[in-house]
LUMKOL-588743 format. One line per 4 residues: their letters; for each residue x, y, z of N, C-alpha, C. Coordinates in nm, 4 decimals, decimal comma. Layout:
a = X/Y/Z/X/Y/Z/X/Y/Z ~ ...
//
This chain:
qvql = -2,0704/-1,0471/-1,5787/-1,9682/-1,1188/-1,5048/-1,9417/-1,0458/-1,3738 ~ -1,9145/-1,1215/-1,2680/-1,8823/-1,0643/-1,1383/-1,7356/-1,0233/-1,1376 ~ -1,7098/-0,9024/-1,0883/-1,5736/-0,8524/-1,0790/-1,5465/-0,7998/-0,9388 ~ -1,4221/-0,8176/-0,8922/-1,3784/-0,7660/-0,7636/-1,2687/-0,6633/-0,7867
vesg = -1,2790/-0,5492/-0,7201/-1,1807/-0,4428/-0,7339/-1,1374/-0,3969/-0,5957 ~ -1,0057/-0,4046/-0,5681/-0,9504/-0,3606/-0,4410/-0,9021/-0,2165/-0,4509 ~ -0,8983/-0,1494/-0,3359/-0,8441/-0,0147/-0,3280/-0,7962/0,0108/-0,1863 ~ -0,7159/0,1148/-0,1686/-0,6728/0,1562/-0,0364/-0,5285/0,1256/-0,0018
gglv = -0,4569/0,0553/-0,0881/-0,3176/0,0259/-0,0609/-0,2304/0,1486/-0,0752 ~ -0,1048/0,1347/-0,0332/-0,0118/0,2455/-0,0429/0,1094/0,2259/0,0444 ~ 0,1845/0,3341/0,0637/0,3053/0,3345/0,1453/0,2748/0,3951/0,2812 ~ 0,3162/0,3262/0,3869/0,2922/0,3728/0,5225/0,4133/0,3406/0,6096
qpgg = 0,4396/0,4235/0,7097/0,5503/0,3991/0,8018/0,5129/0,2937/0,9053 ~ 0,6124/0,2253/0,9621/0,5832/0,1284/1,0679/0,5012/0,1916/1,1798 ~ 0,4019/0,1179/1,2270/0,3115/0,1678/1,3289/0,1893/0,2370/1,2741 ~ 0,1862/0,2613/1,1440/0,0745/0,3295/1,0824/-0,0414/0,2380/1,0517
slrl = -0,1435/0,2944/0,9855/-0,2660/0,2217/0,9551/-0,3072/0,2429/0,8105 ~ -0,3767/0,1443/0,7557/-0,4381/0,1517/0,6246/-0,5708/0,0789/0,6291 ~ -0,6627/0,1198/0,5418/-0,7915/0,0536/0,5294/-0,8112/0,0123/0,3837 ~ -0,8211/-0,1172/0,3599/-0,8431/-0,1705/0,2270/-0,9915/-0,1944/0,2038
scaa = -1,0352/-0,1732/0,0799/-1,1730/-0,1968/0,0420/-1,1775/-0,2866/-0,0804 ~ -1,2819/-0,3665/-0,0906/-1,3026/-0,4534/-0,2052/-1,4501/-0,4520/-0,2400 ~ -1,4820/-0,4206/-0,3648/-1,6193/-0,4140/-0,4112/-1,6459/-0,5228/-0,5144 ~ -1,7518/-0,5980/-0,4942/-1,7983/-0,6963/-0,5906/-1,9103/-0,6348/-0,6722
sgss = -1,8961/-0,6348/-0,8037/-1,9950/-0,5733/-0,8906/-2,0493/-0,6738/-0,9909 ~ -2,1702/-0,6483/-1,0367/-2,2378/-0,7351/-1,1306/-2,3852/-0,7412/-1,0965 ~ -2,4507/-0,8475/-1,1381/-2,5922/-0,8640/-1,1100/-2,6252/-1,0118/-1,0969 ~ -2,7377/-1,0393/-1,0333/-2,7890/-1,1758/-1,0201/-2,6868/-1,2692/-0,9566
fivy = -2,6341/-1,2287/-0,8422/-2,5394/-1,3127/-0,7711/-2,5529/-1,2939/-0,6212 ~ -2,5041/-1,3933/-0,5475/-2,4994/-1,3890/-0,4017/-2,3558/-1,4151/-0,3593 ~ -2,3041/-1,3297/-0,2718/-2,1686/-1,3435/-0,2215/-2,1719/-1,4152/-0,0873 ~ -2,0972/-1,5234/-0,0780/-2,0892/-1,5967/0,0475/-1,9652/-1,5514/0,1244
nmgw = -1,8718/-1,6415/0,1525/-1,7533/-1,6005/0,2265/-1,6695/-1,5008/0,1466 ~ -1,6119/-1,4049/0,2167/-1,5195/-1,3096/0,1574/-1,3931/-1,3085/0,2426 ~ -1,2797/-1,2879/0,1788/-1,1553/-1,2898/0,2531/-1,0473/-1,2057/0,1899 ~ -0,9443/-1,1803/0,2694/-0,8249/-1,1108/0,2240/-0,7055/-1,2048/0,2318
yrqa = -0,6268/-1,2066/0,1262/-0,5034/-1,2824/0,1182/-0,3896/-1,1867/0,0880 ~ -0,2667/-1,2310/0,1131/-0,1519/-1,1489/0,0778/-0,0378/-1,2370/0,0313 ~ 0,0480/-1,1789/-0,0514/0,1629/-1,2506/-0,1035/0,2814/-1,1556/-0,1145 ~ 0,3891/-1,1915/-0,0469/0,5139/-1,1170/-0,0538/0,6081/-1,1869/-0,1512
pgkq = 0,7049/-1,1147/-0,2091/0,7994/-1,1769/-0,3024/0,8700/-1,2962/-0,2396 ~ 0,8734/-1,4074/-0,3125/0,9399/-1,5266/-0,2646/0,8610/-1,6080/-0,1647 ~ 0,7385/-1,5684/-0,1353/0,6560/-1,6392/-0,0393/0,5252/-1,6836/-0,1032 ~ 0,4639/-1,7852/-0,0433/0,3342/-1,8316/-0,0902/0,2237/-1,7365/-0,0458
relv = 0,1153/-1,7366/-0,1220/0,0002/-1,6572/-0,0831/-0,0619/-1,7161/0,0432 ~ -0,0960/-1,6308/0,1379/-0,1508/-1,6758/0,2642/-0,2813/-1,6047/0,2964 ~ -0,3678/-1,6743/0,3676/-0,4928/-1,6164/0,4133/-0,4662/-1,5204/0,5278 ~ -0,5206/-1,4002/0,5175/-0,5078/-1,3000/0,6218/-0,6304/-1,2998/0,7123
avit = -0,7489/-1,2952/0,6519/-0,8732/-1,2906/0,7277/-0,9878/-1,3344/0,6392 ~ -1,0921/-1,3896/0,6995/-1,2104/-1,4328/0,6261/-1,3337/-1,3967/0,7072 ~ -1,4442/-1,3709/0,6369/-1,5690/-1,3359/0,7037/-1,6853/-1,3993/0,6286 ~ -1,7804/-1,4562/0,7024/-1,8995/-1,5153/0,6429/-2,0073/-1,4098/0,6263
rags = -2,1173/-1,4459/0,5589/-2,2283/-1,3529/0,5421/-2,2870/-1,3117/0,6764 ~ -2,2840/-1,4022/0,7729/-2,3383/-1,3740/0,9045/-2,2439/-1,2925/0,9912 ~ -2,1195/-1,2750/0,9469/-2,0263/-1,1922/1,0205/-1,9245/-1,2659/1,1046 ~ -1,9207/-1,3980/1,0980/-1,8178/-1,4729/1,1698/-1,6828/-1,4511/1,1036
tdya = -1,5785/-1,4330/1,1838/-1,4466/-1,3991/1,1316/-1,3394/-1,4935/1,1826 ~ -1,2339/-1,5065/1,1045/-1,1129/-1,5773/1,1431/-0,9938/-1,5001/1,0895 ~ -0,8827/-1,5051/1,1637/-0,7635/-1,4309/1,1274/-0,6402/-1,5188/1,1352 ~ -0,5407/-1,4859/1,0541/-0,4107/-1,5467/1,0698/-0,3506/-1,5018/1,2021
dsvk = -0,2748/-1,5904/1,2665/-0,2155/-1,5564/1,3952/-0,1271/-1,4322/1,3868 ~ -0,0636/-1,4115/1,2731/0,0295/-1,3011/1,2584/-0,0377/-1,1644/1,2581 ~ -0,1688/-1,1593/1,2322/-0,2389/-1,0315/1,2244/-0,3475/-1,0167/1,3300 ~ -0,3768/-1,1216/1,4031/-0,4841/-1,1174/1,5016/-0,4556/-1,0108/1,6074
grft = -0,5551/-0,9284/1,6341/-0,5395/-0,8191/1,7279/-0,4987/-0,6891/1,6635 ~ -0,4497/-0,6946/1,5389/-0,4084/-0,5746/1,4674/-0,4989/-0,5426/1,3487 ~ -0,5492/-0,6470/1,2814/-0,6340/-0,6295/1,1640/-0,7786/-0,6631/1,1988 ~ -0,8722/-0,5972/1,1307/-1,0138/-0,6239/1,1481/-1,0814/-0,6319/1,0119
isrd = -1,1494/-0,7428/0,9845/-1,2237/-0,7583/0,8603/-1,3714/-0,7302/0,8870 ~ -1,4377/-0,6656/0,7921/-1,5798/-0,6370/0,8033/-1,6413/-0,6381/0,6641 ~ -1,7752/-0,6379/0,6562/-1,8418/-0,6409/0,5265/-1,9742/-0,5684/0,5326 ~ -2,0218/-0,5301/0,4157/-2,1518/-0,4678/0,3985/-2,2238/-0,5488/0,2919
nakn = -2,3154/-0,6349/0,3334/-2,3828/-0,7237/0,2393/-2,4678/-0,6474/0,1379 ~ -2,5292/-0,5375/0,1798/-2,6125/-0,4592/0,0898/-2,5312/-0,3989/-0,0244 ~ -2,4050/-0,3670/0,0024/-2,3178/-0,3071/-0,0982/-2,2224/-0,4074/-0,1611 ~ -2,2254/-0,5323/-0,1135/-2,1331/-0,6353/-0,1622/-1,9880/-0,5890/-0,1508
mvyl = -1,9532/-0,5394/-0,0326/-1,8184/-0,4911/-0,0086/-1,7586/-0,5562/0,1155 ~ -1,6282/-0,5699/0,1152/-1,5540/-0,6200/0,2293/-1,4376/-0,5255/0,2543 ~ -1,4018/-0,5093/0,3821/-1,2981/-0,4150/0,4214/-1,1948/-0,4842/0,5092 ~ -1,0761/-0,4282/0,5120/-0,9717/-0,4754/0,6015/-0,9050/-0,3538/0,6647
qmns = -0,9303/-0,3332/0,7936/-0,8644/-0,2274/0,8689/-0,7352/-0,2826/0,9256 ~ -0,6229/-0,2215/0,8912/-0,4916/-0,2683/0,9315/-0,4265/-0,1631/1,0207 ~ -0,4012/-0,1987/1,1456/-0,3369/-0,1106/1,2414/-0,2031/-0,1684/1,2850 ~ -0,1203/-0,0837/1,3440/0,0104/-0,1249/1,3950/0,0896/-0,2016/1,2901
lnpe = 0,0945/-0,1476/1,1709/0,1623/-0,2150/1,0605/0,3130/-0,2205/1,0826 ~ 0,3738/-0,3285/1,0386/0,5176/-0,3454/1,0456/0,5694/-0,3902/0,9092 ~ 0,7006/-0,3844/0,8865/0,7543/-0,4199/0,7546/0,7178/-0,5603/0,7081 ~ 0,6936/-0,6516/0,8005/0,6559/-0,7878/0,7639/0,5173/-0,7950/0,7002
dtav = 0,4393/-0,6886/0,7100/0,3079/-0,6841/0,6475/0,3151/-0,6424/0,5009 ~ 0,4323/-0,6047/0,4533/0,4482/-0,5628/0,3147/0,4167/-0,6781/0,2204 ~ 0,3226/-0,6562/0,1287/0,2793/-0,7600/0,0360/0,1754/-0,7020/-0,0584 ~ 0,1414/-0,7797/-0,1605/0,0248/-0,7497/-0,2416/-0,0942/-0,8166/-0,1756
yyck = -0,1974/-0,7401/-0,1495/-0,3157/-0,7906/-0,0821/-0,4262/-0,8151/-0,1844 ~ -0,4860/-0,9336/-0,1777/-0,5888/-0,9752/-0,2717/-0,7210/-1,0001/-0,2003 ~ -0,8281/-0,9627/-0,2648/-0,9624/-0,9914/-0,2172/-1,0155/-1,1151/-0,2887 ~ -1,0771/-1,2050/-0,2147/-1,1403/-1,3226/-0,2736/-1,2823/-1,3372/-0,2204
svvr = -1,3743/-1,3709/-0,3094/-1,5129/-1,3921/-0,2714/-1,5642/-1,5222/-0,3310 ~ -1,6479/-1,5915/-0,2560/-1,7181/-1,7091/-0,3046/-1,8546/-1,6618/-0,3510 ~ -1,8845/-1,6818/-0,4797/-2,0029/-1,6235/-0,5416/-2,0854/-1,7310/-0,6112 ~ -2,2176/-1,7242/-0,5928/-2,3095/-1,8098/-0,6659/-2,3967/-1,7229/-0,7554
rsys = -2,4025/-1,7569/-0,8835/-2,4917/-1,6879/-0,9757/-2,6338/-1,7391/-0,9571 ~ -2,7305/-1,6575/-0,9912/-2,8706/-1,6915/-0,9687/-2,9158/-1,8124/-1,0497 ~ -2,8480/-1,8416/-1,1588/-2,8880/-1,9500/-1,2472/-2,8113/-2,0796/-1,2206 ~ -2,7284/-2,0809/-1,1184/-2,6434/-2,1955/-1,0905/-2,6575/-2,2400/-0,9456
fead = -2,6399/-2,3702/-0,9233/-2,6357/-2,4232/-0,7878/-2,4936/-2,4293/-0,7340 ~ -2,3954/-2,4021/-0,8178/-2,2560/-2,4083/-0,7792/-2,1995/-2,2700/-0,7535 ~ -2,1081/-2,2628/-0,6574/-2,0409/-2,1381/-0,6242/-1,8966/-2,1428/-0,6734 ~ -1,8471/-2,0293/-0,7183/-1,7118/-2,0184/-0,7707/-1,6332/-1,9127/-0,6948
dywg = -1,5002/-1,9259/-0,6993/-1,4111/-1,8277/-0,6386/-1,3807/-1,7164/-0,7376 ~ -1,3876/-1,5922/-0,6898/-1,3506/-1,4761/-0,7690/-1,2404/-1,4005/-0,6961 ~ -1,1403/-1,3558/-0,7711/-1,0256/-1,2855/-0,7159/-1,0136/-1,1453/-0,7735 ~ -0,9743/-1,0513/-0,6893/-0,9350/-0,9207/-0,7375/-0,7927/-0,9248/-0,7894
qgtq = -0,7477/-0,8151/-0,8486/-0,6142/-0,8105/-0,9069/-0,5066/-0,7666/-0,8085 ~ -0,5444/-0,7280/-0,6890/-0,4486/-0,6988/-0,5847/-0,4180/-0,5511/-0,5692 ~ -0,3774/-0,5140/-0,4481/-0,3334/-0,3789/-0,4189/-0,2081/-0,3860/-0,3324 ~ -0,1078/-0,3053/-0,3650/0,0214/-0,3106/-0,2973/0,0165/-0,2362/-0,1647
vtvs = 0,0653/-0,3019/-0,0601/0,0834/-0,2403/0,0709/0,2320/-0,2478/0,1046 ~ 0,2936/-0,1320/0,1270/0,4350/-0,1253/0,1604/0,4518/-0,0531/0,2934 ~ 0,5166/-0,1194/0,3888/0,5418/-0,0631/0,5210/0,6919/-0,0427/0,5340 ~ 0,7351/0,0826/0,5362/0,8780/0,1125/0,5364/0,9025/0,2502/0,5962
s = 1,0154/0,2638/0,6662/1,0534/0,3914/0,7234/1,1366/0,4721/0,6255
//
């Protein structure tokens, strides 16, 4: 089974930086689009950034210019570099990947369990 595991969250002061990582593990699969989502208490989950296999990216307006998404196809990993963090960025951050197994023509969504990012003075 394909599994996604996030890491890199933690507590940081306003203006600081964090780098999140997400690793997809398993065998006989191809990872297509990968993205980062976040959810704060009392709010809906929102898309933060997405990246295709070819490297095309899109960002939420609230993070554009501050966050950078990247990936390593050989390692099946995706990263999120977060700079100039502010308290509004506090949330649980989730990794999502679109994955096709070698024996299937259909692709499915896989989610990590999330990593907490807290921005506070």
